[in-house]
C-alpha positions in Angstrom: -55.8 111.7 25.6 -55.9 108.4 27.1 -54.7 106.8 23.7 -51.6 109.7 24.3 -51.1 108.6 27.6 -50.9 104.7 26.8 -48.5 105.2 24.2 -46.2 107.4 26.2 -46.2 104.7 29.0 -45.5 101.9 26.2 -42.5 103.9 25.2 -41.2 104.6 28.7 -41.5 101.0 29.5 -39.6 100.0 26.5 -36.8 102.3 27.7 -36.9 101.0 30.9 -36.5 97.5 29.7 -33.6 98.0 27.4 -30.4 97.9 29.1 -28.5 101.0 29.2 -24.8 101.3 27.5 -23.0 101.2 30.9 -25.0 98.1 31.9 -24.2 96.3 28.8 -20.4 96.9 29.1 -20.7 95.8 32.6 -22.4 92.6 31.6 -19.8 91.9 28.9 -16.9 92.5 31.5 -18.2 90.3 33.9 -18.7 87.6 31.8 -15.2 88.1 29.9 -13.8 87.7 33.4 -15.8 84.5 34.5 -14.8 81.2 34.1 -17.8 80.9 31.5 -15.5 81.9 28.8 -13.5 79.0 28.9 -16.4 76.9 27.8 -18.2 76.8 24.3 -21.5 77.7 25.9 -19.8 81.0 27.4 -18.2 82.0 24.4 -21.4 81.7 22.5 -23.0 83.8 24.9 -20.2 86.1 24.9 -20.7 86.5 21.0 -24.1 87.6 21.4 -23.5 90.4 23.8 -20.6 91.6 21.7 -23.1 91.2 18.5 -25.8 93.1 20.4 -23.5 96.0 21.7 -21.4 96.3 18.5 -24.8 96.7 16.6 -26.5 99.3 18.9 -23.6 101.6 19.3 -20.5 102.8 17.5 -18.0 103.7 20.0 -14.6 102.3 19.9 -15.6 99.3 22.3 -18.8 98.7 19.8 -16.1 98.5 17.0 -14.1 96.0 19.2 -16.8 94.0 20.1 -18.2 94.1 16.4 -15.0 92.8 15.4 -15.1 90.1 17.9 -18.3 88.8 17.2 -18.0 88.8 13.4 -14.7 86.8 13.7 -16.3 84.3 16.3 -18.9 83.7 14.1 -16.8 83.2 10.7 -14.7 80.6 12.6 -17.6 78.7 13.9 -18.5 78.3 10.1 -21.9 80.5 10.8 -21.8 82.7 7.7 -25.2 83.8 8.2 -24.2 85.5 11.3 -20.8 86.7 10.3 -21.2 88.0 7.1 -23.9 91.2 8.3 -21.5 91.9 11.2 -18.3 91.8 9.0 -19.9 93.9 6.6 -21.0 96.4 9.2 -17.4 96.6 10.7 -15.6 97.2 7.6 -18.2 100.0 6.8 -16.9 101.9 9.9 -14.2 104.2 10.0 -11.5 101.9 11.5 -7.9 102.2 10.3 -6.9 99.3 12.3 -4.9 96.3 10.8 -8.1 94.1 11.7 -9.8 95.7 8.6 -7.7 93.4 6.3 -8.5 90.2 8.4 -12.2 91.2 8.4 -12.5 91.9 4.7 -10.9 88.8 3.5 -12.8 86.7 5.9 -16.1 88.6 4.4 -14.4 87.7 0.9 -13.9 84.1 1.8 -17.8 84.2 2.8 -18.7 85.7 -0.6 -16.7 83.4 -2.3 -18.5 80.6 -0.7 -21.7 82.1 -1.9 -20.4 82.3 -5.5 -20.7 86.4 -5.5 -17.6 86.7 -7.0 -18.2 90.5 -7.7 -18.3 91.4 -4.1 -15.5 89.1 -3.3 -13.4 91.1 -6.1 -14.4 94.3 -4.4 -13.4 93.3 -1.1 -9.9 92.0 -2.4 -9.5 95.4 -4.3 -10.0 97.3 -1.1 -7.3 95.1 0.8 -4.7 95.4 -1.8 -5.4 99.3 -2.4 -4.9 99.9 1.2 -1.6 97.9 2.7 -0.1 94.7 1.5 -1.7 91.7 3.1 0.1 89.3 5.5 1.7 86.3 4.8 -1.3 84.3 5.8 -3.7 86.7 4.3 -1.7 86.0 1.0 -2.5 82.4 1.6 -6.1 82.8 1.8 -6.1 85.0 -1.5 -4.7 82.1 -3.2 -7.3 79.9 -2.2 -10.0 82.3 -2.9 -8.9 82.6 -6.8 -8.0 79.2 -7.0 -11.4 78.2 -6.0 -12.9 80.6 -8.4 -11.1 79.2 -11.3 -11.9 75.7 -10.4 -15.8 77.0 -10.3 -14.8 78.2 -13.8 -17.6 80.9 -13.5 -17.2 84.7 -14.2 -13.6 84.3 -14.9 -11.7 87.5 -15.9 -7.9 88.1 -16.9 -7.7 90.0 -13.6 -8.4 86.7 -11.8 -5.1 84.9 -13.1 -3.3 88.3 -12.3 -4.3 88.4 -8.7 -3.5 84.7 -8.5 0.2 85.3 -10.1 0.5 88.3 -7.3 -0.5 86.0 -4.6 1.7 83.2 -5.8 4.6 85.3 -6.1 4.0 86.8 -2.7 4.0 83.2 -1.1 7.1 82.0 -3.1 5.5 79.9 -5.5 7.2 81.4 -8.4 6.6 78.6 -11.1 2.9 78.8 -10.3 2.9 82.6 -10.7 4.7 82.2 -14.2 2.2 79.3 -15.2 -0.9 81.7 -13.9 0.5 84.6 -16.3 1.1 82.1 -19.2 -2.4 80.8 -19.0 -3.7 84.4 -19.3 -1.3 85.2 -22.0 -2.3 82.5 -24.0 -6.2 82.6 -23.0 -6.8 86.3 -23.6 -4.8 87.4 -26.6 -6.7 90.6 -27.2 -6.5 91.8 -23.4 -5.5 95.3 -23.4 -2.8 94.9 -20.6 -1.6 92.0 -22.1 1.8 93.3 -22.8 2.1 93.8 -18.9 1.4 89.9 -18.4 4.6 88.9 -20.6 6.7 91.5 -18.8 5.8 90.2 -15.4 6.3 86.6 -16.3 9.8 87.9 -17.6 10.6 89.5 -14.5 9.6 86.7 -12.3 11.6 84.3 -14.3 14.7 86.4 -13.9 14.1 88.0 -10.5 12.7 85.1 -8.5 13.2 81.8 -10.4 16.9 82.8 -11.4 15.8 81.2 -14.6 17.3 82.9 -17.7 15.5 80.8 -20.4 12.4 81.4 -18.8 13.2 85.2 -18.7 14.3 85.6 -22.3 11.4 83.3 -23.5 8.9 86.2 -22.2 10.9 89.2 -22.8 11.7 88.0 -26.5 7.8 87.5 -26.9 7.2 90.9 -25.4 9.6 92.7 -27.8 8.1 90.7 -30.6 4.6 91.5 -30.1 4.8 95.1 -28.5 7.8 96.8 -29.9 6.4 100.1 -29.2 5.5 99.6 -25.6 7.0 102.4 -23.0 9.1 99.4 -21.4 10.6 98.1 -24.7 13.9 100.0 -24.3 14.2 98.7 -20.8 13.7 95.3 -22.0 16.3 95.5 -25.1 18.6 96.6 -22.4 18.1 93.7 -20.2 18.6 91.0 -23.1 21.5 93.0 -24.9 23.6 94.0 -21.9 24.0 90.4 -20.3 22.0 91.6 -17.4 20.0 88.2 -17.0 23.6 86.4 -16.5 24.8 89.2 -14.0 24.4 89.0 -10.1 22.7 91.8 -8.4 26.1 93.7 -7.5 27.4 93.3 -11.0 24.1 95.0 -12.3 24.4 97.9 -9.4 28.0 98.5 -10.5 27.1 98.5 -14.6 24.4 101.2 -13.7 26.7 103.2 -11.6 29.1 103.3 -14.5 26.3 104.5 -16.8 25.4 107.2 -14.4 28.9 108.8 -14.4 
């Protein structure tokens, strides 16, 4: 009986010493309104409060605080603290645009740790959801440039991802170069025809270089004459579309539709 009473007393004391949810919110609000947030020490103290609340609860404020703490530690180059917080944040049902920021920053941390499989998974999640912003595409460029430089666990998809990111950031020659490397490095890649097609398209649509477009489109037809896109490529090459303006192409297609 005495042992039971002692146990209950310890439990009650623990609850009495644990700050309530409202008290934790109030402490955060008070600190956010104080001049301490203008100091490095104050921001560090606020990050701790955000972390503690964010990990303890799962309400809207908890998600906000969890994100804030994870981002704070990320930009303070404290990956040890940032990684579990960002991992927990993206595991929650949160549909805000901040998800992409958290996922890409978490991918950067995994990339630094040479955990490329998890890095790829996170970028896949981002690309499957909504297209990244211009700044986020820049982060993706660096992620895959660093991975290829490390020459570890390289896959054909790495060159494809890098080409996509280069295209999104307006670096079209680099996009073609990345695809060209994959084309020559992986001759047995099952989606190699897509690499040739995309290289031709970038040369035509973005570089406005008919010679580059012809090079890859002709190679596409030579190597993959039975591909579903072969007829389309034949039309592009034989109709003079490569030399036409967008308006002229539109008029030609309208005429064929009559």
